[in-house]
A tleap script that builds the chain and sets N, CA, C and O, in Angstrom:
source leaprc.protein.ff14SB
mol = sequence {
  NMET LEU ASP ARG LEU GLY ILE GLU SER LYS
  LEU TYR LEU ASP ALA ARG ALA GLY VAL ARG
  LYS SER THR VAL THR SER TRP LYS LEU THR
  ILE LEU GLY ARG ASP ASN LEU LEU ARG PHE
  ARG ASP LYS ILE GLY PHE SER ASP LEU GLY
  LYS SER THR THR LEU LYS ALA MET LEU ASP
  SER TYR ARG LYS HIE GLY SER GLU SER PRO
  ARG ARG SER ARG CTRP
}
set mol.1.N position { 107.254 212.328 88.288 }
set mol.1.CA position { 106.252 212.498 88.993 }
set mol.1.C position { 104.534 211.283 88.345 }
set mol.1.O position { 103.725 210.503 88.847 }
set mol.2.N position { 104.902 211.976 86.805 }
set mol.2.CA position { 104.103 211.164 85.933 }
set mol.2.C position { 104.241 209.677 85.506 }
set mol.2.O position { 103.265 208.995 85.194 }
set mol.3.N position { 105.439 209.252 85.513 }
set mol.3.CA position { 105.881 208.264 85.202 }
set mol.3.C position { 105.705 207.163 86.644 }
set mol.3.O position { 105.478 205.953 86.654 }
set mol.4.N position { 105.884 208.010 87.661 }
set mol.4.CA position { 105.132 206.904 88.788 }
set mol.4.C position { 103.794 206.219 88.854 }
set mol.4.O position { 103.356 205.146 89.268 }
set mol.5.N position { 103.277 207.432 88.195 }
set mol.5.CA position { 102.017 206.739 88.066 }
set mol.5.C position { 101.380 205.625 86.282 }
set mol.5.O position { 100.332 205.065 85.961 }
set mol.6.N position { 102.315 205.765 85.829 }
set mol.6.CA position { 102.723 204.631 84.473 }
set mol.6.C position { 101.915 205.968 83.339 }
set mol.6.O position { 100.798 205.830 82.840 }
set mol.7.N position { 102.560 206.842 83.200 }
set mol.7.CA position { 101.803 208.350 82.126 }
set mol.7.C position { 103.322 208.182 81.527 }
set mol.7.O position { 104.250 208.306 82.326 }
set mol.8.N position { 103.521 207.988 80.573 }
set mol.8.CA position { 104.757 208.423 79.961 }
set mol.8.C position { 104.273 209.667 78.774 }
set mol.8.O position { 103.423 209.701 77.884 }
set mol.9.N position { 105.564 210.876 79.426 }
set mol.9.CA position { 105.592 212.224 78.682 }
set mol.9.C position { 106.851 212.742 78.549 }
set mol.9.O position { 107.676 211.905 78.184 }
set mol.10.N position { 107.187 213.629 78.691 }
set mol.10.CA position { 108.351 214.652 78.074 }
set mol.10.C position { 108.641 216.166 78.279 }
set mol.10.O position { 108.269 217.067 77.528 }
set mol.11.N position { 109.357 216.295 79.406 }
set mol.11.CA position { 109.579 218.090 79.310 }
set mol.11.C position { 109.972 218.509 78.730 }
set mol.11.O position { 110.629 217.543 78.344 }
set mol.12.N position { 110.309 219.334 78.069 }
set mol.12.CA position { 110.692 220.835 76.907 }
set mol.12.C position { 110.718 221.989 77.347 }
set mol.12.O position { 109.833 222.698 77.826 }
set mol.13.N position { 112.203 222.211 77.089 }
set mol.13.CA position { 112.420 223.813 77.767 }
set mol.13.C position { 111.309 224.646 76.805 }
set mol.13.O position { 110.976 224.178 75.716 }
set mol.14.N position { 110.960 225.471 77.129 }
set mol.14.CA position { 109.903 226.217 75.552 }
set mol.14.C position { 111.075 226.888 74.835 }
set mol.14.O position { 112.213 227.181 75.201 }
set mol.15.N position { 110.342 227.045 73.582 }
set mol.15.CA position { 111.615 227.414 72.645 }
set mol.15.C position { 111.747 228.663 72.481 }
set mol.15.O position { 112.811 229.185 72.146 }
set mol.16.N position { 110.162 229.581 72.802 }
set mol.16.CA position { 110.115 230.508 72.724 }
set mol.16.C position { 110.840 231.746 74.343 }
set mol.16.O position { 111.032 232.951 74.505 }
set mol.17.N position { 110.965 230.744 74.995 }
set mol.17.CA position { 112.265 231.736 75.812 }
set mol.17.C position { 112.463 232.912 75.282 }
set mol.17.O position { 111.710 233.885 75.263 }
set mol.18.N position { 113.921 232.725 74.685 }
set mol.18.CA position { 114.709 233.487 74.380 }
set mol.18.C position { 114.184 234.836 73.462 }
set mol.18.O position { 114.837 235.835 73.160 }
set mol.19.N position { 112.918 234.534 73.167 }
set mol.19.CA position { 112.205 235.664 72.365 }
set mol.19.C position { 111.403 236.872 73.444 }
set mol.19.O position { 111.087 238.029 73.167 }
set mol.20.N position { 111.273 236.320 74.389 }
set mol.20.CA position { 110.716 236.688 75.711 }
set mol.20.C position { 111.368 237.828 75.931 }
set mol.20.O position { 112.324 237.895 75.157 }
set mol.21.N position { 111.265 239.064 76.864 }
set mol.21.CA position { 111.821 239.559 77.570 }
set mol.21.C position { 111.698 239.206 79.145 }
set mol.21.O position { 111.592 240.029 80.055 }
set mol.22.N position { 111.728 238.091 79.239 }
set mol.22.CA position { 111.121 237.305 80.845 }
set mol.22.C position { 112.677 236.768 81.390 }
set mol.22.O position { 113.553 236.384 80.614 }
set mol.23.N position { 112.825 236.825 82.874 }
set mol.23.CA position { 113.781 236.158 83.501 }
set mol.23.C position { 113.520 235.152 83.916 }
set mol.23.O position { 114.391 234.705 84.663 }
set mol.24.N position { 112.233 234.220 83.704 }
set mol.24.CA position { 111.234 233.578 84.005 }
set mol.24.C position { 111.222 232.026 83.122 }
set mol.24.O position { 110.455 231.985 82.160 }
set mol.25.N position { 112.029 230.798 83.423 }
set mol.25.CA position { 112.237 229.778 82.632 }
set mol.25.C position { 110.999 229.231 82.133 }
set mol.25.O position { 110.267 228.992 83.093 }
set mol.26.N position { 110.480 228.946 81.084 }
set mol.26.CA position { 109.363 228.506 80.551 }
set mol.26.C position { 109.266 226.806 80.112 }
set mol.26.O position { 109.921 226.643 79.082 }
set mol.27.N position { 108.655 225.544 80.586 }
set mol.27.CA position { 108.754 224.825 80.058 }
set mol.27.C position { 107.518 224.015 79.586 }
set mol.27.O position { 106.486 224.426 80.116 }
set mol.28.N position { 107.342 222.964 78.723 }
set mol.28.CA position { 106.373 222.316 78.189 }
set mol.28.C position { 106.116 220.954 78.376 }
set mol.28.O position { 106.981 220.115 78.124 }
set mol.29.N position { 104.892 220.624 78.835 }
set mol.29.CA position { 104.533 219.139 79.118 }
set mol.29.C position { 104.060 218.390 77.841 }
set mol.29.O position { 103.151 218.614 77.041 }
set mol.30.N position { 104.891 217.538 77.927 }
set mol.30.CA position { 104.199 216.406 76.360 }
set mol.30.C position { 103.583 214.791 77.064 }
set mol.30.O position { 104.204 213.742 77.235 }
set mol.31.N position { 102.509 215.046 77.281 }
set mol.31.CA position { 101.792 213.320 77.264 }
set mol.31.C position { 101.937 212.499 75.974 }
set mol.31.O position { 101.545 212.775 74.840 }
set mol.32.N position { 102.448 211.665 76.326 }
set mol.32.CA position { 102.840 211.098 74.507 }
set mol.32.C position { 102.052 209.830 74.865 }
set mol.32.O position { 102.112 209.103 75.857 }
set mol.33.N position { 101.054 209.772 73.405 }
set mol.33.CA position { 99.804 208.619 73.340 }
set mol.33.C position { 98.907 208.678 73.897 }
set mol.33.O position { 99.016 209.033 75.071 }
set mol.34.N position { 97.874 208.440 73.487 }
set mol.34.CA position { 96.585 208.089 73.602 }
set mol.34.C position { 96.276 207.307 75.217 }
set mol.34.O position { 95.587 207.830 76.092 }
set mol.35.N position { 97.027 205.829 75.348 }
set mol.35.CA position { 96.743 205.068 76.543 }
set mol.35.C position { 97.399 205.998 77.962 }
set mol.35.O position { 96.967 206.031 79.114 }
set mol.36.N position { 98.991 206.940 77.150 }
set mol.36.CA position { 99.185 207.990 78.294 }
set mol.36.C position { 98.108 209.099 77.889 }
set mol.36.O position { 98.765 208.714 76.922 }
set mol.37.N position { 97.402 209.811 77.686 }
set mol.37.CA position { 96.559 210.416 78.099 }
set mol.37.C position { 95.296 209.783 78.815 }
set mol.37.O position { 95.041 210.177 79.953 }
set mol.38.N position { 94.452 208.783 78.193 }
set mol.38.CA position { 93.368 208.165 79.235 }
set mol.38.C position { 93.869 207.817 80.738 }
set mol.38.O position { 93.161 207.942 81.738 }
set mol.39.N position { 95.105 207.396 80.727 }
set mol.39.CA position { 95.962 207.345 81.754 }
set mol.39.C position { 95.374 208.651 82.926 }
set mol.39.O position { 94.626 208.694 83.903 }
set mol.40.N position { 96.193 209.577 82.163 }
set mol.40.CA position { 96.514 211.431 83.086 }
set mol.40.C position { 94.973 211.375 83.318 }
set mol.40.O position { 94.669 211.740 84.454 }
set mol.41.N position { 93.635 210.910 82.312 }
set mol.41.CA position { 91.707 211.634 82.317 }
set mol.41.C position { 91.780 210.753 83.758 }
set mol.41.O position { 91.357 211.173 84.835 }
set mol.42.N position { 92.381 209.501 83.548 }
set mol.42.CA position { 91.148 208.715 84.572 }
set mol.42.C position { 92.222 208.822 86.301 }
set mol.42.O position { 91.597 208.406 87.276 }
set mol.43.N position { 93.184 209.161 86.489 }
set mol.43.CA position { 94.330 209.947 87.771 }
set mol.43.C position { 94.451 210.568 87.843 }
set mol.43.O position { 95.380 210.705 88.639 }
set mol.44.N position { 94.004 211.692 87.398 }
set mol.44.CA position { 94.968 213.062 87.445 }
set mol.44.C position { 93.379 214.356 87.014 }
set mol.44.O position { 92.752 215.194 87.662 }
set mol.45.N position { 93.338 213.867 85.700 }
set mol.45.CA position { 92.446 214.718 85.141 }
set mol.45.C position { 92.551 216.585 85.229 }
set mol.45.O position { 93.567 217.044 85.750 }
set mol.46.N position { 91.724 217.339 84.828 }
set mol.46.CA position { 91.947 218.931 85.203 }
set mol.46.C position { 90.518 219.279 86.282 }
set mol.46.O position { 89.666 218.466 86.641 }
set mol.47.N position { 90.575 220.216 86.504 }
set mol.47.CA position { 89.493 220.774 87.727 }
set mol.47.C position { 89.177 222.120 86.224 }
set mol.47.O position { 88.063 222.630 86.106 }
set mol.48.N position { 90.055 222.392 85.494 }
set mol.48.CA position { 89.506 223.632 84.749 }
set mol.48.C position { 88.836 222.793 83.571 }
set mol.48.O position { 89.256 221.695 83.205 }
set mol.49.N position { 87.644 223.513 82.981 }
set mol.49.CA position { 86.562 223.168 82.434 }
set mol.49.C position { 87.243 223.303 80.912 }
set mol.49.O position { 87.486 222.261 80.302 }
set mol.50.N position { 87.422 224.068 80.555 }
set mol.50.CA position { 88.483 224.322 79.284 }
set mol.50.C position { 88.959 223.108 78.663 }
set mol.50.O position { 88.611 222.348 77.759 }
set mol.51.N position { 90.381 223.288 79.947 }
set mol.51.CA position { 90.940 222.199 79.668 }
set mol.51.C position { 90.838 220.709 79.687 }
set mol.51.O position { 91.733 219.985 79.252 }
set mol.52.N position { 89.464 220.172 80.325 }
set mol.52.CA position { 89.000 219.113 80.630 }
set mol.52.C position { 88.026 219.345 78.628 }
set mol.52.O position { 88.178 218.176 78.273 }
set mol.53.N position { 87.821 219.534 78.289 }
set mol.53.CA position { 86.945 220.322 77.062 }
set mol.53.C position { 88.237 219.855 76.016 }
set mol.53.O position { 87.951 218.912 75.278 }
set mol.54.N position { 89.270 220.275 75.912 }
set mol.54.CA position { 90.558 220.179 75.162 }
set mol.54.C position { 90.983 218.691 75.675 }
set mol.54.O position { 91.459 218.063 74.729 }
set mol.55.N position { 90.961 218.002 76.774 }
set mol.55.CA position { 91.332 216.968 76.696 }
set mol.55.C position { 90.709 215.575 75.815 }
set mol.55.O position { 91.216 214.615 75.234 }
set mol.56.N position { 89.147 216.131 76.120 }
set mol.56.CA position { 88.178 215.070 75.485 }
set mol.56.C position { 88.293 215.362 74.551 }
set mol.56.O position { 88.340 214.282 73.961 }
set mol.57.N position { 88.424 216.364 73.586 }
set mol.57.CA position { 88.626 216.977 72.335 }
set mol.57.C position { 89.723 215.953 71.780 }
set mol.57.O position { 89.531 215.348 70.725 }
set mol.58.N position { 90.913 215.784 72.564 }
set mol.58.CA position { 91.748 215.205 71.683 }
set mol.58.C position { 91.859 213.765 71.906 }
set mol.58.O position { 92.627 213.250 71.094 }
set mol.59.N position { 91.370 212.989 72.697 }
set mol.59.CA position { 90.729 211.542 72.948 }
set mol.59.C position { 89.978 211.281 71.693 }
set mol.59.O position { 90.207 210.310 70.973 }
set mol.60.N position { 88.963 212.289 71.427 }
set mol.60.CA position { 88.348 211.816 70.558 }
set mol.60.C position { 88.920 212.169 69.428 }
set mol.60.O position { 87.964 212.004 68.670 }
set mol.61.N position { 89.391 212.369 69.064 }
set mol.61.CA position { 90.349 213.162 67.697 }
set mol.61.C position { 91.319 211.743 67.243 }
set mol.61.O position { 91.682 211.552 66.082 }
set mol.62.N position { 91.695 210.683 68.560 }
set mol.62.CA position { 92.274 209.504 68.516 }
set mol.62.C position { 91.538 208.553 67.976 }
set mol.62.O position { 92.029 207.700 67.237 }
set mol.63.N position { 90.151 208.604 68.321 }
set mol.63.CA position { 89.157 207.753 67.514 }
set mol.63.C position { 88.991 208.192 66.165 }
set mol.63.O position { 89.472 207.741 65.126 }
set mol.64.N position { 88.236 209.138 66.368 }
set mol.64.CA position { 88.284 210.030 64.793 }
set mol.64.C position { 88.937 209.187 63.764 }
set mol.64.O position { 88.398 208.442 62.946 }
set mol.65.N position { 90.196 209.438 63.951 }
set mol.65.CA position { 91.433 209.266 63.142 }
set mol.65.C position { 92.123 207.898 63.239 }
set mol.65.O position { 93.028 207.522 62.493 }
set mol.66.N position { 91.618 207.245 64.186 }
set mol.66.CA position { 92.160 205.940 64.307 }
set mol.66.C position { 93.369 205.786 64.331 }
set mol.66.O position { 93.682 204.604 64.188 }
set mol.67.N position { 94.404 206.640 64.482 }
set mol.67.CA position { 95.551 206.789 64.928 }
set mol.67.C position { 95.619 207.011 66.565 }
set mol.67.O position { 94.849 207.490 67.398 }
set mol.68.N position { 97.206 206.296 66.605 }
set mol.68.CA position { 97.809 206.845 67.814 }
set mol.68.C position { 98.405 207.619 68.091 }
set mol.68.O position { 98.931 207.620 69.204 }
set mol.69.N position { 98.654 208.973 66.892 }
set mol.69.CA position { 98.942 209.933 68.112 }
set mol.69.C position { 98.916 210.925 66.468 }
set mol.69.O position { 99.768 211.144 65.607 }
set mol.70.N position { 97.732 211.249 66.613 }
set mol.70.CA position { 97.293 212.745 65.888 }
set mol.70.C position { 98.006 213.658 65.666 }
set mol.70.O position { 98.365 214.082 64.567 }
set mol.71.N position { 98.407 214.235 67.260 }
set mol.71.CA position { 99.120 215.060 67.570 }
set mol.71.C position { 99.633 214.766 68.980 }
set mol.71.O position { 99.555 213.826 69.771 }
set mol.72.N position { 100.313 216.242 68.942 }
set mol.72.CA position { 100.952 216.329 70.424 }
set mol.72.C position { 99.948 216.759 71.729 }
set mol.72.O position { 99.024 217.553 71.552 }
set mol.73.N position { 100.122 216.372 72.575 }
set mol.73.CA position { 99.432 217.008 73.721 }
set mol.73.C position { 99.924 217.777 74.163 }
set mol.73.O position { 101.123 217.736 73.889 }
set mol.74.N position { 99.619 218.690 74.872 }
set mol.74.CA position { 100.372 219.615 75.309 }
set mol.74.C position { 99.434 220.645 76.262 }
set mol.74.O position { 98.345 221.109 75.924 }
set mol.75.N position { 100.155 220.892 77.580 }
set mol.75.CA position { 99.766 222.077 78.665 }
set mol.75.C position { 100.658 222.310 79.083 }
set mol.75.O position { 100.724 223.179 79.952 }
savepdb mol mol.pdb
quit
């Protein structure tokens, strides 16, 4: 679905899933790169204030470090 909005992302099986005693499969979504994070913010965003603050901090860290990928963006 994110791909349809022009947001490049990857979905990973949570590596910690085998350590837990749960039968629920857990996944991690990674949005790749600053441009994709900006698209996500502009087209989707978060209603949760904490997640919005984290997203803003990630975008600010790109500007601060002048890098295209200072770290992975996971939710």
